[in-house]
Every structure is written in structure tokens, then in C-alpha cells.
SEDREN-939597 format. One record per residue: residue in one letter; z, x, y of N, C-alpha, C in turn. Coordinates in steps of 0.2 Angstrom, whole numbers, padded with zeros to 4 digits, always signed. Atoms other than C-alpha are relative to their C-alpha. Layout:
REM SEDREN-939597
AZXYZXYZXY;...
REM end
This chain:
REM SEDREN-939597
X+0002+0000+0007-0141+0425+0281+0007+0001-0004;X-0006-0001+0003-0123+0430+0276+0003-0007-0002;X-0003+0007+0001-0117+0412+0278-0005-0004-0005;X+0005+0003+0004-0133+0406+0269+0001+0002-0007;X-0001-0003+0007-0130+0417+0254+0007-0002-0003;X-0006+0002+0002-0112+0413+0253+0000-0008-0002;X+0000+0007+0001-0115+0394+0254-0005-0002-0006;X+0004+0002+0005-0130+0393+0242-0006+0005-0001;X+0005-0005+0001-0140+0408+0235-0007-0003-0002;X+0007+0004+0002-0153+0396+0227-0003-0002+0006;X+0003+0003-0005-0156+0387+0243-0003+0006+0005;X+0003-0006-0004-0158+0404+0252-0007+0002-0002;X+0007-0002+0003-0172+0409+0240-0005-0005+0001;X+0005+0006-0001-0180+0392+0241-0003+0000+0007;X+0002+0001-0006-0181+0391+0259-0005+0006+0003;X+0003-0006-0002-0188+0409+0261-0007+0001-0004;X+0006-0001+0004-0201+0408+0247-0004-0006-0001;X+0004+0006+0000-0207+0390+0248+0000-0003+0007;X+0000+0003-0007-0210+0387+0267-0004-0006+0000;X+0004+0006-0002-0217+0371+0274-0002+0000+0007;X+0002+0000-0007-0225+0366+0290+0006-0001+0004;X-0006+0002-0004-0208+0359+0296+0004+0007+0001;X-0004-0006-0001-0199+0376+0292-0004+0005+0004;X+0004-0005-0004-0213+0386+0300+0001-0002+0007;X-0001+0002-0007-0211+0375+0316+0007+0002+0002;X-0007-0002-0002-0192+0378+0316+0000+0008+0001;X+0000-0008+0000-0195+0397+0313-0003+0002+0007;X+0004-0002-0007-0208+0398+0328+0004-0003+0006;X-0003+0002-0006-0198+0387+0340+0007+0004+0001;X-0006-0004-0001-0181+0396+0338-0001+0007+0001;X+0002-0007-0001-0189+0413+0337-0002+0001+0007;X+0003-0001-0006-0199+0411+0352+0004-0001+0006;X-0004+0001-0006-0186+0403+0363+0006+0005+0000;X-0004-0005+0000-0174+0417+0358-0002+0006+0004;X+0003-0005-0003-0186+0430+0364-0001-0002+0008;X+0001+0002-0007-0190+0420+0380+0007+0000+0004;X-0007+0000-0004-0171+0419+0384+0002+0007+0002;X-0002-0007-0002-0169+0438+0384-0004+0002+0006;X+0004-0002-0005-0183+0440+0396+0002-0005+0006;X-0002+0004-0006-0177+0425+0407+0006+0003+0003;X-0006-0003-0003-0160+0433+0409-0002+0006+0004;X+0002-0006-0004-0169+0449+0415-0003-0002+0006;X+0004+0002-0006-0179+0440+0428+0004-0005+0004;X-0003+0005-0004-0168+0426+0433+0008+0001+0001;X-0007+0000+0000-0150+0431+0429+0003-0005-0005;X-0003+0004+0005-0139+0424+0415+0003-0006+0003;X-0003+0006-0003-0130+0411+0426-0006-0005+0001;X+0005+0004-0002-0146+0403+0432-0004-0002-0007;X+0004+0002+0006-0155+0404+0415+0004-0005-0005;X-0004+0005+0004-0140+0395+0406-0001-0007+0003;X+0001+0007-0002-0142+0381+0418-0007-0003-0001;X+0006+0003+0002-0160+0379+0414-0001-0002-0007;X-0001+0003+0007-0155+0376+0396+0001-0007+0000;X-0002+0007-0001-0150+0359+0403-0006-0004-0001;X+0006+0004+0002-0168+0354+0400-0001-0002-0007;X+0001+0001+0008-0166+0355+0381+0001-0007-0002;X+0000+0007+0003-0160+0337+0378-0006-0004+0002;X+0007+0004-0002-0176+0330+0388-0005+0002-0005;X+0005-0002+0004-0187+0341+0377+0002-0003-0007;X-0002+0003+0007-0177+0335+0361-0002-0007+0000;X+0002+0007+0000-0180+0317+0366-0007-0001+0000;X+0007+0001+0000-0198+0319+0370-0003+0002-0007;X+0002-0002+0007-0201+0329+0353+0002-0005-0005;X-0002+0005+0005-0191+0316+0343-0004-0006+0000;X+0005+0006-0001-0202+0302+0350-0007+0001-0002;X+0007-0001+0001-0219+0310+0349-0001+0001-0007;X+0001-0002+0007-0216+0317+0332+0002-0004-0005;X-0004+0004+0005-0204+0306+0323+0001-0007+0002;X+0000+0007-0003-0205+0290+0334+0008-0002+0000;X-0007+0002-0001-0186+0291+0336+0001-0002+0008;X-0002+0003-0007-0179+0281+0352+0006+0003+0002;X-0006-0003-0003-0166+0287+0364+0003-0006+0004;X-0003+0006-0004-0153+0274+0371+0001+0002+0007;X+0000+0000-0007-0151+0271+0389+0006+0005+0003;X-0005-0004-0002-0134+0280+0390-0002+0008+0000;X+0003-0007+0001-0142+0296+0384-0005+0002+0005;X+0005-0002-0006-0156+0295+0396+0003+0001+0006;X-0004-0001-0006-0144+0293+0410+0003+0007+0000;X-0003-0007+0001-0135+0309+0404-0005+0005+0001;X+0006-0005+0000-0152+0318+0402-0002+0001+0008;X+0002+0000-0007-0156+0313+0420+0004+0004+0004;X-0005-0004-0004-0140+0320+0427-0001+0008-0002;X+0000-0007+0002-0143+0336+0417-0006+0003+0004;X+0006-0003-0004-0161+0338+0425+0002+0001+0007;X-0002-0001-0007-0153+0335+0442+0004+0007+0001;X-0004-0006+0000-0140+0349+0438-0005+0006+0000;X+0004-0006+0001-0154+0361+0433-0004+0001+0007;X+0004-0001-0006-0164+0357+0449+0004+0003+0006;X-0004-0003-0005-0149+0361+0460+0001+0007-0001;X+0000-0007+0002-0147+0377+0451-0006+0004+0001;X+0006-0003-0001-0165+0381+0452-0002+0001+0007;X+0002-0001-0007-0166+0379+0470+0002+0006+0003;X-0002-0006-0002-0157+0395+0472-0004+0006-0002;X+0004-0006+0003-0170+0406+0463-0004+0002+0005;X+0004-0003-0005-0178+0418+0474-0008-0002+0000;X+0007+0003+0000-0196+0413+0479-0005+0006-0003;X+0005-0005+0002-0203+0430+0474+0002+0002-0008;X-0001-0001+0007-0197+0428+0456-0007+0000-0004;X+0006+0000+0004-0211+0434+0444-0002-0006-0004;X+0002+0006+0004-0221+0421+0434+0003+0001-0007;X-0003+0000+0007-0213+0428+0418+0007-0004+0000;X-0007+0004+0000-0196+0421+0424-0001-0007+0000;X+0001+0007+0000-0203+0404+0427-0002-0002-0007;X+0003+0002+0007-0212+0404+0410+0006+0000-0005;X-0006+0000+0004-0195+0409+0402+0004-0006+0001;X-0004+0006-0002-0186+0395+0411-0003-0007-0003;X+0003+0006+0003-0199+0382+0404+0000+0001-0008;X+0001-0001+0007-0201+0390+0387+0007-0001-0004;X-0007+0000+0004-0182+0391+0382+0002-0007-0002;X-0002+0007+0001-0177+0373+0384-0005-0004-0004;X+0005+0004+0003-0194+0366+0378+0000+0002-0008;X+0000-0002+0008-0194+0376+0361+0007-0001-0003;X-0007+0002+0004-0175+0374+0358+0000-0007-0001;X+0000+0007+0001-0177+0356+0360-0004-0002-0006;X+0004+0002+0006-0191+0355+0348+0003+0003-0006;X-0003-0003+0006-0182+0366+0336+0006-0004-0003;X-0005+0004+0002-0167+0355+0336-0002-0007-0003;X+0003+0006+0003-0178+0339+0333-0003+0001-0007;X+0003-0001+0006-0187+0347+0319+0006+0002-0006;X-0006-0001+0005-0170+0353+0311+0003-0006-0003;X-0003+0006+0002-0164+0335+0311-0004-0003-0006;X+0004+0003+0005-0178+0331+0299-0002+0004-0006;X+0001-0005+0005-0178+0346+0288+0004-0002-0006;X-0004+0003+0006-0173+0341+0270+0006+0004-0002;X-0006-0004+0002-0161+0355+0268+0006-0002+0004;X-0006+0002-0003-0143+0353+0272+0001+0005+0006;X+0000-0005-0005-0144+0369+0283-0007+0003+0001;X+0006-0004+0000-0158+0379+0290+0002+0008+0001;X-0003-0006-0001-0148+0395+0290-0005+0006-0002;X+0005-0006+0002-0161+0406+0280-0006+0000+0005;X+0006+0000-0004-0175+0400+0291+0002+0003+0007;X-0002-0003-0006-0165+0404+0307+0001+0007+0000;X-0001-0008+0001-0160+0421+0300-0006+0004+0000;X+0007-0003+0000-0178+0425+0297-0003+0001+0007;X+0002+0000-0007-0182+0420+0315+0003+0005+0004;X-0004-0005-0004-0168+0431+0322-0002+0007-0002;X+0002-0007+0002-0174+0446+0312-0006+0002+0003;X+0007-0001-0004-0192+0444+0319+0001+0001+0007;X-0001-0001-0007-0185+0443+0336+0003+0007+0001;X-0003-0007-0001-0175+0459+0334-0005+0005-0001;X+0005-0005+0001-0190+0468+0327-0005+0000+0006;X+0004+0000-0006-0201+0462+0342+0003+0003+0006;X-0003-0003-0006-0189+0467+0355+0001+0007-0001;X+0000-0008+0001-0186+0484+0347-0006+0003+0002;X+0006-0003-0001-0204+0487+0348-0002-0001+0008;X+0003+0002-0006-0207+0479+0365+0004+0003+0006;X-0004-0003-0005-0192+0486+0375+0000+0007+0001;X+0000-0008+0000-0192+0504+0382+0006+0003-0003;X-0006-0003+0003-0175+0507+0376+0005-0006-0002;X-0005+0005+0003-0162+0498+0365+0007+0004-0001;X-0006-0003+0000-0148+0510+0368+0006-0004+0003;X-0006+0004-0002-0131+0501+0370+0003+0004+0006;X-0003-0003-0005-0124+0505+0387+0007+0002-0001;X-0006-0002+0001-0108+0515+0388+0006-0005+0001;X-0005+0005-0001-0092+0505+0386-0001-0007-0002;X+0001+0007+0002-0100+0490+0379-0001-0001-0008;X+0002+0000+0007-0102+0494+0360+0004-0006-0003;X-0004+0005+0003-0087+0483+0355-0002-0007+0002;X+0002+0007-0002-0093+0468+0365-0007-0002-0003;X+0007+0001+0003-0111+0470+0358+0001-0002-0008;X-0001+0001+0007-0104+0471+0340+0003-0007-0001;X-0003+0006+0001-0093+0456+0343-0005-0006+0001;X+0005+0005-0001-0107+0446+0350-0005-0001-0006;X+0005+0000+0005-0119+0451+0336+0002-0002-0007;X-0002+0002+0007-0108+0449+0321+0005-0006+0000;X-0004+0006+0001-0097+0434+0326-0003-0005+0005;X+0001+0005-0004-0101+0425+0342-0007-0004-0001;X+0007+0003+0001-0120+0422+0340-0001-0003-0007;X+0001+0003+0007-0120+0419+0321+0004-0006-0001;X-0004+0006+0001-0106+0407+0321-0002-0006+0004;X+0002+0005-0004-0112+0397+0336-0006-0003-0002;X+0006+0003+0002-0129+0395+0330+0000-0003-0007;X-0001+0003+0007-0124+0391+0312+0002-0007+0001;X-0003+0006-0001-0114+0377+0319-0005-0005+0004;X+0005+0004-0003-0128+0371+0331-0005-0003-0004;X+0006+0002+0005-0141+0370+0317+0003-0005-0005;X-0003+0005+0005-0129+0359+0307+0001-0007+0004;X-0001+0006-0004-0126+0346+0321-0005-0005+0000;X+0005+0005+0000-0143+0338+0321+0000-0004-0006;X-0001+0004+0006-0139+0332+0304+0004-0007+0001;X-0005+0005-0001-0126+0321+0311+0000-0004+0006;X+0001+0003-0007-0131+0317+0329-0007+0000+0002;X+0007-0001-0002-0147+0313+0337-0002+0006+0004;X+0002-0006-0002-0157+0328+0342+0001+0001+0008;X-0001+0000-0007-0156+0324+0361+0007+0001+0002;X-0007+0000-0001-0137+0322+0360+0003+0007-0002;X-0002-0007+0002-0135+0339+0351-0002+0004+0006;X+0002-0004-0006-0145+0347+0366+0004-0001+0006;X-0004+0002-0006-0134+0338+0378+0007+0004-0001;X-0006-0003+0001-0118+0345+0370-0001+0008+0001;X+0001-0007-0001-0126+0362+0370+0001+0002+0007;X-0001-0001-0007-0125+0361+0389+0007+0003+0002;X-0006-0002-0002-0107+0365+0389+0000+0008+0001;X+0001-0007-0002-0113+0383+0389-0002+0001+0007;X+0002-0001-0007-0120+0380+0406+0005+0000+0004;X-0006-0001-0004-0103+0378+0413+0004+0006-0002;X-0004-0005+0002-0094+0390+0402-0003+0007+0001;X+0003-0007+0000-0107+0404+0401+0000+0004+0006;X-0001-0004-0006-0108+0409+0419+0006+0002+0002;X-0006-0002-0001-0090+0410+0420+0002+0006-0004;X-0001-0005+0004-0089+0421+0405-0004+0007+0002;X+0004-0006-0003-0103+0432+0412+0003+0003+0006;X-0004-0002-0006-0094+0433+0428+0006+0005-0002;X-0006-0003+0001-0078+0439+0420-0002+0007-0004;X+0002-0006+0004-0087+0452+0408-0004+0005+0003;X+0005-0004-0003-0101+0459+0418+0000+0000+0007;X-0001+0000-0008-0096+0455+0436-0007-0003+0003;X+0006+0003-0003-0112+0445+0438+0002-0007+0003;X-0003+0006-0003-0106+0431+0450-0005-0005+0000;X+0005+0006-0001-0114+0414+0449-0001-0002+0007;X+0002+0002-0007-0123+0407+0464+0004-0007+0001;X-0004+0007-0002-0114+0392+0473-0004-0006-0004;X+0003+0006+0002-0128+0381+0467+0001+0000-0008;X-0001+0000+0007-0125+0386+0449+0007-0004-0002;X-0006+0004+0000-0107+0379+0451-0001-0007+0001;X+0001+0007-0001-0113+0363+0458-0004-0003-0006;X+0004+0003+0006-0126+0361+0444+0004-0001-0006;X-0005+0000+0006-0113+0365+0431+0004-0006+0001;X-0004+0006-0001-0102+0351+0439-0003-0006-0002;X+0004+0006+0001-0116+0338+0438+0000+0000-0008;X+0001+0000+0007-0119+0343+0420+0007-0002-0004;X-0006+0001+0003-0100+0342+0415+0001-0008+0001;X-0001+0008-0001-0099+0324+0423-0005-0004-0005;X+0004+0003+0004-0114+0319+0413+0003+0000-0007;X-0003+0000+0006-0106+0325+0397+0007-0004-0001;X-0006+0004+0001-0089+0317+0400-0002-0007+0000;X+0002+0007+0000-0097+0301+0405-0003-0003-0007;X+0003+0001+0006-0108+0301+0389+0006-0001-0006;X-0005+0000+0005-0093+0305+0378+0005-0006+0001;X-0004+0006-0001-0082+0292+0386-0003-0007-0002;X+0003+0006+0002-0095+0279+0383-0001-0001-0007;X+0001+0000+0007-0098+0284+0365+0007-0002-0003;X-0007+0002+0002-0079+0283+0362+0002-0007+0001;X-0001+0007-0001-0078+0266+0370-0004-0005-0004;X+0004+0004+0004-0092+0259+0360+0002+0000-0007;X-0002-0001+0007-0085+0266+0344+0007-0004-0001;X-0006+0004+0000-0068+0258+0348-0001-0008+0000;X+0002+0007+0000-0076+0241+0351-0003-0002-0007;X+0003+0001+0006-0085+0242+0335+0006-0001-0005;X-0005+0000+0004-0069+0246+0326+0004-0007+0000;X-0004+0006-0001-0060+0231+0334-0004-0006-0002;X+0004+0006+0003-0074+0219+0329+0000+0000-0007;X-0001+0000+0007-0072+0224+0311+0007-0002-0002;
REM end
């Protein structure tokens, strides 16, 4: 909300006082996926949950086609296929006794995140920061009421403050701008960099070591991203030479 108010107070008021079905869909998609991510981390662990986010571009591609009839080129489909392979490798290490809530979170997070990105691409506003801020506020209220305790563990206050005041707001502010310039499935694919970087950061900060399969799945995803980026750059260079 701070970013939205600084950028355009008028747009902030308009988005929150004149909602549309599209803005409601964005609100519901991002809000529900954020809550599901919290529960998914609790049941599956952060490294594995981050890898499951790799299903996001597939959800974006499906949502873009079903709702807006947008097509996805072959290069992106290949990259999405590799992303799914990476998720499958990581998922094979999940304990068989994982509660059903964990599996539901693993499906809900990428599905609704992909839908939210697709809807964002077609929202008339330049940003959806007011809507996303409202969704985040509702998530905070629901978790406050649902969780037995919201006390910050000793020694983690500054990490929580940094995460809440800088890392999460800045990253998601940028993520919600990207669909205005790139196809929704491709935004979801670049979002997968967290699949490789996230488990390492979690390992360093909270000593939750990634499983071997998480590393393998992350390597597959990185290969897909590098391949897609290289292909896009090659195509762009050929177009420039043709002109």
C-alpha cells in the first residue's frame, strides 16, 4: 500500500472503492495462495514447497488460454515441461504419511498463483498494488485468528522485520508488474528462480537442509530457464539483424 500511495493516491482509492470481477479474482487468487503457502511450508517444509511452485507457469498457461484465449509458444511449453519434471523429482522425496493438507497446499499455491498472474496481465491498471495489499492484509488477519500463536521466536525479530518490510513487499510489487510486459506463463517461469535460490537461503538462515531431490529438481528448473532465456535472446538478435 505504501508503494501504491506514493505512486498514485487516486489509483489507490479507485481500485479499492470500485472493484470489478477481475480485481476480485486477483484478490482471491493471491490471497488464498499466500495462506496455502504458509500451511504448505508447515506440512512439507520450505525447500519442497518452493519446488512445487514450479507448477505456476503451467497454471498460467492454462488460465490464459481458458479465460483469454492466449496461446503459448513451443519453447515456453518445453520449459514448462522441464519445470514439471523438476517438481516431480522434488515431490518424490515427500514422506508418504504427509497429511492431506500438505498435498492440497502443494496444488493450491501454484494453481492460484498462476491464475492471479494471468488475471493481472489483463487488469486495466498499470499496477495491482492496492488489490494485492488488501489481499495481504486479509491473509494476515485470517492467520492471526487461525494460528494458536503469532509470537515471534527469540532471535528472529530483525529477520522477520526485514522480510515483512522489505523482502516480501518489494519482490511481489515487482512480480505484479511483470505480467504487463511478458506473457503470464513466462512470468511464472522466471518466478521459479526462487526454487533454486530459496532452499539455499532457508538452509543458511534456519538450518533446514534441502533434500537431495530438491537440488536435482532445482537443477532441472535452472536448465529450463537458461535454455528459454538463451532462445529468446537468439530470436531477438535475429529479428534485429533482419531489420
